[in-house]
C-alpha positions in Angstrom: -0.1 0.1 0.1 1.4 3.6 -0.7 2.0 5.7 2.1 -0.2 8.8 1.9 2.2 11.1 3.9 5.6 11.7 2.6 8.3 10.1 4.8 11.8 9.3 4.8 14.9 8.4 6.4 18.0 10.4 6.7 21.5 9.1 7.6 25.1 10.4 7.2 27.1 7.8 8.8 30.6 8.7 7.5 30.7 12.6 7.3 30.5 12.8 11.1 32.9 11.4 13.5 32.4 12.3 17.4 33.2 10.4 20.5 30.0 9.8 22.7 29.6 12.4 25.5 28.5 11.2 28.8 25.0 12.9 28.2 22.9 11.9 25.5 21.7 15.0 24.5 25.0 16.4 23.9 26.0 13.8 21.5 26.0 14.0 17.5 22.6 13.1 16.0 24.0 10.2 13.4 20.6 9.2 12.1 17.4 11.4 11.6 14.1 10.4 9.9 10.3 9.9 9.9 8.3 7.0 10.9 6.7 4.9 8.0 2.8 5.1 8.3 -0.5 3.9 6.0 -2.7 6.4 7.7 -3.0 10.1 7.0 -2.3 11.6 10.7 -2.0 15.0 11.9 0.9 13.9 13.6 4.1 12.0 12.4 6.9 10.8 14.5 10.4 11.7 14.0 13.4 9.6 15.3 17.0 10.6 16.1 19.9 8.2 16.7 23.1 8.9 18.5 25.8 6.3 19.9 23.5 5.5 22.9 20.1 6.3 22.4 17.2 6.4 20.3 14.9 9.7 20.6 11.2 9.8 19.5 10.0 13.1 18.7 6.1 13.4 17.5 5.5 16.4 15.4 2.0 18.2 15.2 1.6 19.2 11.6 -1.7 21.3 12.1 -0.3 23.7 14.7 1.0 27.1 14.2 4.7 25.9 15.0 5.7 22.3 15.0 5.8 21.2 18.3 8.6 18.5 18.9 7.3 16.4 22.1 10.2 14.2 23.4 9.0 10.7 24.2 11.2 8.8 26.9 14.4 7.7 25.0 15.5 4.2 24.3 19.0 3.9 25.7 20.9 1.4 23.6 24.4 0.8 22.6 26.0 0.6 19.2 22.8 1.0 17.2 23.3 0.1 13.6 19.9 0.3 11.9 16.6 1.9 13.1 13.1 1.3 11.5 10.1 2.9 12.7 6.3 2.2 11.5 3.6 3.9 13.3 3.9 2.7 16.9 6.3 -0.1 16.1 10.1 0.3 16.3 13.1 -2.4 15.4 16.8 -1.6 15.8 19.9 -3.4 15.5 22.6 -3.3 18.1 26.2 -4.6 18.0 26.3 -8.4 17.4 23.3 -8.1 14.9 20.9 -8.5 17.7 17.4 -7.5 16.5 15.1 -5.7 19.2 11.4 -5.0 18.4 9.0 -2.9 20.4 5.3 -3.1 19.2 4.0 -0.2 21.0 6.9 2.2 22.0 4.7 4.5 23.5 3.6 1.7 26.0 6.9 0.8 27.1 9.8 2.4 25.6 12.5 0.7 27.7 11.8 -2.8 27.3 11.6 -4.6 23.8 8.5 -6.9 22.9 10.7 -9.3 21.2 14.5 -9.9 20.9 15.5 -11.6 17.8 18.9 -13.9 17.8 21.5 -12.8 15.3 21.0 -14.1 11.9 24.2 -16.4 10.2 25.2 -13.4 8.2 25.5 -9.7 9.1 22.7 -7.4 9.0 22.9 -4.6 6.2 19.3 -3.0 6.2 16.0 -3.2 8.2 12.5 -1.9 7.1 9.1 -2.3 8.1 6.0 -2.8 5.9 2.1 -2.9 7.4 2.6 -6.4 8.3 6.0 -7.5 8.4 9.9 -6.7 9.4 12.1 -7.2 6.6 15.9 -7.8 7.7 18.3 -7.6 4.5 21.8 -9.4 4.9 25.4 -8.7 3.5 24.7 -11.8 1.0 21.7 -10.3 -0.5 19.1 -12.6 1.4 15.9 -11.1 3.1 14.5 -12.5 6.1 10.9 -11.6 6.5 9.4 -11.7 10.2 5.7 -11.2 11.3 6.0 -8.0 13.2 2.7 -8.5 15.2 3.6 -12.2 16.6 6.0 -13.1 19.1 7.5 -15.7 16.6 11.3 -15.4 16.7 11.6 -17.4 13.5 11.2 -15.8 9.9 8.0 -16.5 8.1 9.8 -16.5 5.0 13.4 -16.4 3.5 14.1 -15.2 0.1 17.6 -16.5 -1.3 20.2 -14.5 -3.1 22.7 -15.0 -5.8 25.2 -13.0 -4.3 28.1 -14.1 -2.1 28.5 -10.8 -0.5 27.3 -7.4 -1.0 28.2 -4.0 0.4 24.8 -2.5 0.8 21.3 -3.1 0.6 18.5 -0.9 0.7 14.3 -1.5 0.5 12.0 0.7 -1.7 8.8 0.4 0.3 6.5 2.1 -2.3 7.4 -0.4 -5.3 8.5 -3.2 -3.3 11.9 -3.1 -4.6 15.6 -3.4 -3.3 18.8 -1.8 -4.3 21.8 -4.0 -3.8 25.5 -2.5 -4.3 28.4 -4.9 -4.5 31.9 -4.4 -5.8 31.1 -1.1 -7.3 28.2 -1.7 -9.2 24.5 -1.5 -8.5 21.4 -3.6 -9.4 17.8 -3.0 -8.7 15.3 -6.1 -8.0 12.0 -6.8 -7.6 11.2 -8.0 -4.3 8.3 -10.4 -5.4 9.8 -11.8 -8.5 13.4 -11.6 -7.0 14.2 -10.4 -10.7 16.8 -7.8 -12.0 15.1 -4.8 -13.0 18.4 -3.3 -14.1 22.0 -3.3 -13.2 25.0 -1.3 -14.0 28.7 -1.7 -14.7 31.3 -0.5 -12.1 30.4 3.2 -11.4 31.6 4.1 -7.9 34.1 3.0 -5.4 31.8 3.4 -2.2 28.3 4.5 -1.4 27.9 6.5 1.9 24.4 7.2 1.4 21.1 5.9 -0.2 17.6 7.8 -0.3 14.4 7.0 -2.3 11.9 9.5 -3.5 8.5 10.0 -1.7 6.9 8.3 -4.8 9.6 5.7 -5.0 10.2 6.6 -8.7 13.8 7.6 -8.2 16.6 6.5 -6.1 19.8 8.7 -5.2 23.1 7.7 -3.8 26.2 9.7 -2.7 29.7 8.7 -3.4 32.3 11.1 -2.0 31.1 14.7 -3.0 28.9 13.4 -6.2 25.1 12.2 -5.9 24.0 9.7 -8.6 20.2 9.8 -9.4 18.7 6.7 -11.1 14.9 5.6 -12.0 13.5 2.6 -10.3 11.3 1.8 -13.7 12.9 -0.7 -16.2 15.8 0.7 -18.1 15.8 1.1 -21.8 18.3 -1.1 -24.0 20.5 -4.0 -21.9 20.1 -4.1 -18.4 23.8 -3.5 -17.9 23.5 -0.2 -19.6 21.4 1.6 -16.8 22.6 5.2 -16.8 22.0 7.9 -14.0 19.4 10.3 -15.1 21.4 13.4 -12.9 24.7 13.8 -11.5 25.1 16.5 -8.8 28.8 17.5 -8.0 29.7 19.2 -4.6 33.5 19.1 -5.2 33.6 23.3 -4.6 31.3 23.2 -1.6 31.1 19.4 -0.5 27.9 17.9 0.5 27.4 16.9 4.1 24.0 15.3 3.8 21.1 15.2 1.3 17.4 14.0 0.9 14.6 14.0 -1.6 12.3 16.6 -1.7 9.1 17.4 -3.3 8.5 16.3 -7.1 11.8 14.3 -7.4 13.9 17.5 -6.3 16.9 17.0 -4.0 18.1 19.0 -1.1 21.4 19.1 0.2 23.3 20.6 3.1 27.0 21.7 2.1 29.7 22.0 4.5 29.5 25.9 4.4 25.9 25.7 5.7 24.3 26.6 2.3 21.0 24.8 1.5 20.5 23.9 -2.2 17.7 22.5 -4.1 18.4 20.5 -7.1 16.1 19.4 -9.9 16.9 16.0 -11.5 15.1 16.7 -14.9 17.1 19.8 -15.6 20.2 19.0 -13.5 20.1 22.6 -12.2 20.5 24.1 -8.5 18.9 26.8 -6.7 20.2 28.2 -3.3 17.6 28.1 -0.7 19.2 29.5 2.6 22.6 30.3 4.1 22.7 28.5 7.5 25.3 29.2 10.2 28.5 27.3 9.5 28.5 23.7 11.8 28.7 20.4 11.4 25.5 19.2 9.8 24.7 15.8 10.1 21.2 15.0 8.6 18.6 17.1 6.4 15.2 16.1 6.0 12.4 17.3 3.9 8.7 17.5 5.7 5.8 18.0 3.6 3.0 18.8 6.1 -0.9 17.6 5.8 -2.9 19.1 3.1 -5.3 20.5 5.7 -2.7 22.4 7.0 -2.4 24.5 4.0 1.1 25.4 4.9 4.6 25.5 3.1 7.2 22.7 3.1 9.6 22.3 5.6 13.0 21.0 6.1 14.8 20.2 9.2 18.6 20.0 9.9 20.7 18.1 12.7 24.1 18.8 14.0 26.9 16.8 15.8 26.0 19.1 19.0 22.4 17.2 19.3 20.7 20.4 17.4 17.4 20.0 15.6 16.6 23.3 13.5 13.2 23.5 11.3 13.1 25.8 8.4 10.5 27.0 6.0 11.3 26.2 2.3 10.1 30.0 1.3 11.2 31.9 4.4 10.3 35.7 4.7 13.7 36.6 5.6 16.5 34.6 4.5 19.0 37.0 6.0 18.3 36.1 9.8 18.4 32.6 10.2 16.2 31.2 13.1 17.6 30.1 16.5 18.4 26.9 16.8 17.0 24.6 19.5 19.9 22.3 21.1 19.1 19.3 23.0 20.9 21.0 25.9 22.8 24.0 26.9 25.0 22.5 29.4 27.1 19.5 30.4 24.7 18.5 32.9 22.2 15.6 32.4 19.4 18.0 31.6 17.9 16.1 28.2 15.6 13.7 30.4 14.0 17.0 32.2 13.2 18.7 29.0 9.4 19.6 28.5 7.7 19.8 25.1 10.2 21.9 22.8 8.4 24.2 20.1 10.1 25.2 17.1 9.0 28.0 14.8 10.0 29.6 11.6 11.5 32.6 12.8 12.3 32.1 16.5 12.5 29.3 18.8 11.5 29.2 22.6 12.1 26.8 25.2 9.5 26.1 27.8 10.4 26.9 31.3 11.6 23.7 33.3 10.3 23.1 36.9 12.6 22.4 39.6 12.8 18.4 40.4 14.6 16.4 42.9 17.8 15.4 41.7 18.4 11.6 40.6 21.3 9.9 42.3 22.2 6.1 42.7 24.3 4.8 45.6 25.9 1.6 45.2 26.2 -1.0 48.2 29.1 -1.8 48.8 30.8 1.3 47.5 33.4 1.3 45.1 36.3 0.5 44.4 36.1 -3.2 43.5 38.4 -5.7 43.3 37.9 -9.7 43.4 39.7 -12.9 42.7 38.7 -15.5 40.0 36.6 -17.6 41.8 34.8 -15.3 44.1 31.3 -13.8 43.3 30.9 -10.1 43.2 27.2 -8.6 44.4 26.3 -5.0 43.9 22.8 -3.5 44.9 21.6 -0.2 43.1 19.9 2.3 45.6 18.3 5.2 43.3 17.2 8.4 45.3 14.1 8.1 43.4 11.9 5.1 41.7 13.7 4.7 38.5 14.7 1.8 36.2 18.1 0.5 36.1 19.2 -0.7 32.7 22.5 -2.0 31.8 24.4 -0.4 29.0 28.0 -2.5 29.2 28.6 -5.4 31.4 30.4 -8.6 30.8 28.6 -11.5 29.1 28.6 -14.0 31.9 27.5 -10.9 34.5 23.8 -11.2 35.5 21.8 -8.1 36.4 18.3 -8.6 37.8 16.5 -5.1 37.0 13.5 -5.9 39.5 16.0 -6.6 42.4 18.6 -3.9 41.2 21.1 -6.6 41.6 24.5 -7.2 39.7 26.1 -10.7 40.2 29.5 -11.6 38.4 31.9 -14.3 39.0 34.8 -13.7 36.4 37.0 -16.3 35.0 40.6 -16.6 34.5 40.3 -15.2 31.0 38.7 -11.8 32.4 41.8 -10.9 34.7 42.4 -7.5 34.4 40.1 -4.3 34.7 36.5 -4.7 33.5 34.3 -1.7 32.9 30.5 -1.6 33.6 28.0 1.0 32.6 24.3 1.5 33.5 21.7 3.9 33.2 18.9 5.0 35.6 15.9 6.8 34.1 12.5 7.8 36.1 9.1 8.1 34.9 9.4 11.8 34.0 12.7 11.2 31.9 15.2 12.1 34.7 18.4 10.2 34.0 21.6 9.5 35.3 24.6 7.5 33.9 26.6 5.2 36.1 30.0 3.7 35.4 32.6 1.8 37.7 35.3 -0.7 37.1 36.0 -3.9 38.6 39.7 -5.1 39.0 40.1 -8.9 38.6 43.1 -10.7 40.2 43.9 -14.2 39.0 43.4 -17.2 41.2 46.7 -18.5 42.4 47.6 -22.2 41.6 47.6 -24.8 44.5 50.9 -26.8 45.3 52.1 -29.7 46.9 53.5 -29.2 50.5 55.0 -32.5 51.1 54.5 -36.2 49.6 55.2 -38.9 52.2 57.0 -36.4 54.5 59.5 -34.8 51.5 59.3 -31.5 50.1 58.8 -31.6 46.3 61.0 -28.5 45.8 64.1 -29.9 47.6 63.9 -33.8 47.5 63.8 -36.3 44.9 60.4 -38.0 44.5 61.5 -41.4 44.2 59.9 -43.8 46.6 61.8 -47.3 47.3 59.4 -50.3 48.5 60.6 -54.0 48.8 58.5 -56.3 46.8 55.6 -57.6 49.0 55.4 -54.4 50.9 52.3 -51.9 50.1 53.1 -48.2 49.8 51.2 -45.7 52.0 52.0 -42.2 51.8 50.2 -38.9 52.9 49.9 -36.2 50.4 49.9 -32.5 51.7 48.7 -29.6 49.5 47.5 -26.0 50.1 45.6 -23.4 48.2 46.4 -19.7 48.7 42.5 -18.8 48.2 41.2 -21.9 50.4 39.6 -23.4 47.4 38.5 -27.2 47.7 41.2 -29.1 46.2 40.9 -32.5 44.1 43.8 -34.9 44.1 44.1 -37.3 41.3 46.9 -39.5 39.4 47.7 -40.7 35.9 50.0 -43.0 34.3 49.9 -45.1 37.5 50.6 -48.9 37.7 47.6 -51.0 38.2 46.0 -51.1 41.8 47.7 -47.4 42.7 45.0 -45.3 43.8 44.4 -42.0 45.8 41.9 -41.1 48.5 41.0 -37.5 49.1 40.9 -37.1 52.7 40.3 -33.1 52.6 40.1 -30.5 55.2 37.5 -28.0 56.2 36.7 -25.6 53.3 38.4 -22.4 55.0 41.5 -24.2 55.4 44.4 -23.7 53.2 46.1 -27.0 54.0 44.4 -30.5 52.4 45.6 -34.0 52.5 45.1 -37.2 50.6 46.5 -40.7 50.8 48.7 -42.3 48.1 48.1 -46.2 48.4 49.4 -49.3 46.5 48.9 -52.7 47.4 51.7 -54.7 45.7 49.7 -57.9 44.9 51.1 -60.5 42.5 50.6 -59.9 38.7 47.7 -62.3 38.3 48.7 -62.8 34.7 52.1 -64.4 35.7 51.7 -65.2 39.3 55.2 -63.3 39.6 56.0 -60.4 42.0 56.3 -56.9 40.1 59.8 -55.4 40.3 61.4 -52.3 38.6 60.6 -48.5 38.7 57.3 -47.0 38.0 56.9 -43.4 37.0 53.6 -41.8 37.5 52.3 -38.3 37.6 50.2 -36.5 40.6 47.7 -33.9 40.0 46.3 -31.0 42.1 43.2 -28.9 40.9 41.6 -26.1 42.6 38.9 -25.8 39.7 41.0 -23.0 38.2 44.4 -24.1 38.2 46.2 -27.5 38.2 49.5 -28.3 39.6 51.5 -31.8 38.5 54.2 -33.5 40.0 56.4 -36.4 38.5 56.8 -39.4 41.2 58.4 -42.6 40.8 58.1 -45.9 42.9 61.1 -48.4 42.7 60.1 -51.9 43.8 63.4 -54.0 44.5 63.7 -57.5 45.2 63.9 -59.0 48.6 67.4 -59.1 50.0 69.0 -62.6 49.5 71.1 -64.2 52.4 73.9 -64.7 50.1 75.1 -63.1 46.8 74.4 -65.1 43.6 77.5 -67.4 42.8 77.7 -67.2 38.9 79.8 -70.4 38.8 76.8 -72.3 40.5 74.2 -71.3 37.8 73.3 -74.2 35.8 71.1 -75.1 32.6 68.9 -77.8 34.2 67.0 -78.5 31.1 66.7 -77.2 27.7 64.6 -74.4 28.7 65.7 -73.3 32.1 68.8 -71.9 33.8 68.5 -71.8 37.6 70.5 -73.0 41.1 71.2 -69.7 42.7 72.6 -70.9 46.1 71.4 -69.6 49.5 71.8 -70.6 53.2 68.6 -72.0 52.7 69.9 -74.5 50.1 69.4 -74.4 46.2 66.6 -71.9 44.9 65.5 -72.7 41.4 64.7 -69.6 39.0 63.0 -70.6 35.6 64.3 -68.3 32.8 63.9 -68.9 29.1 66.6 -70.3 27.3 68.1 -67.5 25.5 68.6 -65.4 28.4 72.0 -64.8 30.1 73.2 -63.9 33.5 74.6 -60.4 34.4 76.4 -59.7 37.3 78.3 -56.5 38.1 79.2 -54.4 41.2 77.0 -51.7 40.5 73.7 -53.4 39.7 71.9 -56.4 41.2 72.3 -59.6 39.2 69.6 -59.9 36.6 69.0 -62.2 33.3 68.6 -60.3 29.9 67.4 -61.7 26.5 70.5 -62.8 24.5 68.6 -61.7 21.4 66.1 -59.0 20.6 62.4 -60.2 20.6 61.7 -61.7 17.2 58.5 -61.4 15.0 57.6 -65.0 15.8 57.7 -64.5 19.7 55.6 -61.1 19.2 53.0 -62.9 17.0 52.5 -65.5 19.9 51.8 -62.8 22.4 49.3 -60.9 19.7 47.3 -64.1 19.2 46.9 -64.3 22.8 46.3 -60.8 24.2 42.9 -59.3 24.6 44.6 -55.8 24.5 44.0 -53.3 21.6 46.6 -54.1 19.1 46.7 -50.6 17.6 48.2 -49.4 20.7 51.0 -52.0 20.7 52.1 -52.4 17.1 52.0 -50.1 14.0 51.5 -53.1 11.4 51.8 -50.4 8.5 55.4 -49.6 9.6 57.9 -50.5 7.2 59.9 -53.6 7.8 56.9 -54.7 10.3 56.6 -58.6 8.9 53.6 -59.5 10.6 50.4 -60.3 8.9 46.8 -60.6 9.9 43.4 -61.5 8.7 42.0 -59.6 11.8 41.5 -62.9 13.5 44.9 -64.5 13.5 48.4 -63.0 13.4 51.4 -64.7 11.6 54.8 -63.7 10.3 56.0 -63.4 6.6 57.6 -66.5 5.5 61.1 -66.3 6.3 61.2 -63.3 8.8 60.2 -65.5 11.7 63.7 -64.7 13.4 63.9 -60.8 12.3 63.3 -58.3 15.2 59.9 -57.2 15.8 59.8 -53.3 14.7 56.9 -50.8 14.5 56.3 -51.7 18.1 55.4 -48.8 20.7 56.9 -48.7 24.2 53.4 -49.5 25.5 53.5 -52.9 23.3 57.2 -53.8 24.4 56.0 -53.3 27.9 52.9 -55.3 27.9 54.9 -58.2 26.0 57.5 -58.0 29.1 54.7 -58.6 31.5 53.1 -61.3 29.4 56.5 -63.2 29.6 56.8 -62.5 33.3 59.6 -60.1 32.6 60.5 -56.1 32.5 62.2 -54.0 29.9 65.6 -53.3 31.1 66.5 -49.8 32.8 69.1 -47.8 31.1 71.6 -49.0 33.8 71.0 -52.6 33.2 71.2 -52.3 29.4 74.5 -50.6 29.8 75.8 -53.1 32.2 75.1 -55.8 30.0 76.8 -53.9 27.0 80.0 -53.2 28.6 80.7 -55.2 31.9 83.2 -53.2 34.0 85.7 -51.5 31.7 83.0 -49.2 30.5 84.2 -49.9 26.8 82.9 -47.5 23.8 81.4 -50.4 22.0 80.0 -53.9 23.3 82.8 -55.4 21.4 85.7 -53.0 23.0 86.9 -49.7 22.2 88.4 -50.7 18.9 87.6 -48.6 16.0 84.9 -49.9 13.6 87.4 -50.5 10.5 89.5 -52.6 12.9 86.6 -55.1 13.6 85.4 -54.9 9.9 81.6 -54.6 11.1 79.3 -53.2 8.5 76.3 -51.7 10.4 74.8 -49.9 7.2 72.0 -52.3 6.0 69.1 -51.5 4.3 66.9 -52.9 7.0 66.6 -55.2 9.7 68.6 -58.6 9.8 67.9 -62.0 11.7 69.1 -61.6 14.9 72.5 -62.9 16.2 73.9 -63.5 12.8 76.7 -60.4 13.4 78.9 -62.4 15.6 81.0 -59.2 15.8 78.3 -57.2 17.7 78.6 -59.5 21.1 79.1 -58.1 24.7 81.3 -59.9 27.2 78.1 -61.5 28.7 77.3 -62.8 25.1 74.5 -60.6 24.3 74.0 -59.8 20.7 73.1 -56.8 18.5 73.2 -54.2 21.3 74.8 -51.6 18.8 73.4 -52.9 15.4 70.3 -54.3 13.8 67.7 -52.4 15.9 67.7 -49.8 18.5 65.8 -51.1 21.7 63.1 -49.4 24.0 64.1 -49.2 28.1 62.0 -48.9 31.1 63.8 -45.6 32.1 61.9 -42.2 31.8 63.5 -38.5 30.7 60.6 -36.0 31.1 57.6 -38.1 30.3 59.4 -39.7 27.4 61.0 -43.3 27.3 64.6 -43.9 26.9 66.0 -45.8 23.7 69.4 -47.6 23.8 71.6 -49.0 21.0 72.4 -48.4 17.1 70.3 -49.6 14.4 70.4 -50.5 10.6 69.6 -47.0 10.0 72.4 -45.5 12.1 74.6 -43.4 9.5 77.4 -42.3 12.1 79.6 -44.3 14.3 79.0 -42.2 17.1 75.3 -43.6 17.2 76.7 -47.2 17.8 78.3 -46.0 21.2 77.0 -47.8 24.3 76.6 -44.3 26.0 74.4 -43.1 23.4 70.7 -42.4 24.3 67.5 -41.0 22.5 64.2 -40.0 24.0 61.0 -40.6 22.7 57.2 -40.4 23.1 56.2 -44.1 24.4 53.5 -44.0 21.5 55.7 -43.8 18.6 56.2 -46.7 16.3 59.3 -46.7 14.1 60.9 -49.2 11.5 64.3 -49.2 13.3 63.3 -49.9 16.9 62.4 -53.1 19.1 63.3 -54.5 22.3 64.5 -57.0 24.5 63.7 -58.1 28.2 65.2 -58.7 31.6 64.5 -60.9 34.5 65.5 -60.2 38.0 65.9 -63.0 40.4 
């Protein structure tokens, strides 16, 4: 339906830049226009937008002077777009949140409906009689029923554009204009077809206006204004041409609008007002205004019943709104402007109706009213620690509504109780600003602002583990096989937060009991327990070094501590006599003498006894674990094979049909590779053994003389060893690489996992077929790798401690 009253929306976004003042009335008016309507009224509503408010101003068209009656302003922050239709108002704020007021006269401070941000950025907003239209930056238009409370669009009109720079709606002819990458196109809203389009014409557009009749559209680019028809262009669509181009290079154009009968009004930077005729492309000076920073110009055609002349209004960056006749009696004496305020005090909310006439302006007297103050309890300044909660109560001196303008996203403000609650997170350490706005029923207002300093929550720390200070003593605890581990953990937290003790990478059966302490105590305790039962899979005691991690969490921070438990063999009454170790059968080596007689220890046939002054006696595999041995393990274990070995690693010569594992023919006695530390460790447990420590591995390699290589300290050329092969070879075939204890392949073939750890990584010892420098074959060389790594040149061997 075509509007019966001439209405237009005016904006000059880019020509004015000003920092927001504390009082809304002293801020620049960034946008000014008139509400759409489909009813012929004697009153229309103008709206003015600042960076912090939307001010509604009903105008009486029939009075001797236009009476501007400010309604209660709507406090908002970062307004992007505004649309007004009769008593309906919609505006878009930062983050593309849409707020709708179905009756702004009834309750202007509380939106009737708030819509969630669409997936793309909002480019424009406009009303029809029934619906609200939202144009997005990709050209999509979302249609909402403005009368219902449904937050979902009732229609979505797609687009063929990936991104647009601007979209504007022509409510008279149901059209929309798209500006994208320097070119324009006009579209029919109903058919979604292009009416016309242009090639690249301008680099940027700062303002777009449709005429009152909807037959023309004008756009401003720099100091030029281009005017196009909204009807079908003749010839090809891409040949659409501007019917008029107005240039303001000499006197730059601050703002423009359409006037009556397809004329344009401009306000120049000098304060001169011009009327431009599009048909003749001529201009006429209307009036010389005082030189100010003008932000908007608006044409107002009064109702035909009043019989009065046309009007235009201008706004400034000082919050002024000035009204002028199109044909003033005296152009030499410009009318006085009506500023929204004349002082820096917050007087805008106290103002009574303002009368603006053609040759003078008067401001009605204001009655003295009680001041509005707001007290905060507790009083500022405010400082809290992460984990604490801040509560502030607002106490206004008069009945007033408290509205938040800027608060953190996780803060909660209850308007009815006038209470702010906030529990900051670690990411909010520092200073956070809070801004509020208090407003009374008679429009008396008061801004509120304060800052809250947030200090970080300090991490907890371990005070003692088993009576030892973790900062000064080694966290290695020694127990004898068959004994239980029971250690007290003591920790503290500076803020007395409740602490949670936990453990990771721990051996089976090890656990923590959280004892706790009073909630207001900084010191809290827990108990570390490990019952050293026999390994049920092998029925053999567990020996070796077991590293694990202790963790301490206060809900905000975590402290970690590395701890080791060394489980040692029970002491024997007499040392092992190597000469008395015999082979009882083809599969065992045994006979260890003690004062209790002969003790038999079963070990694999291919294990050798290693004895030294620095390490307890132990048995070690003479050869590296082979593919054949590891396949037997894989076919019996219920563990996740993918965590044990990577069968896709090069030179991993193990095959599977997802049911049975087998070795490649002829590769049975080759060392297994591609195995992780977890796989090597699990195999060792399955065999009733352990992985050798670095000390055990080195002892087996050089006995007592600490030789450079397992065969001695001779140079490689003198022993005629060729370690540079193209892959693993069968175990034990390189006779030169043999230690004094008869252990093969410690320097060649494949490197080997050990049970020792370094900063969470596992130590790998020995050279391999991939070694390319003699130094990497030295017995003392070591490498630290992540335990889940699987490489084609790493295998392992096992040890057994009597």
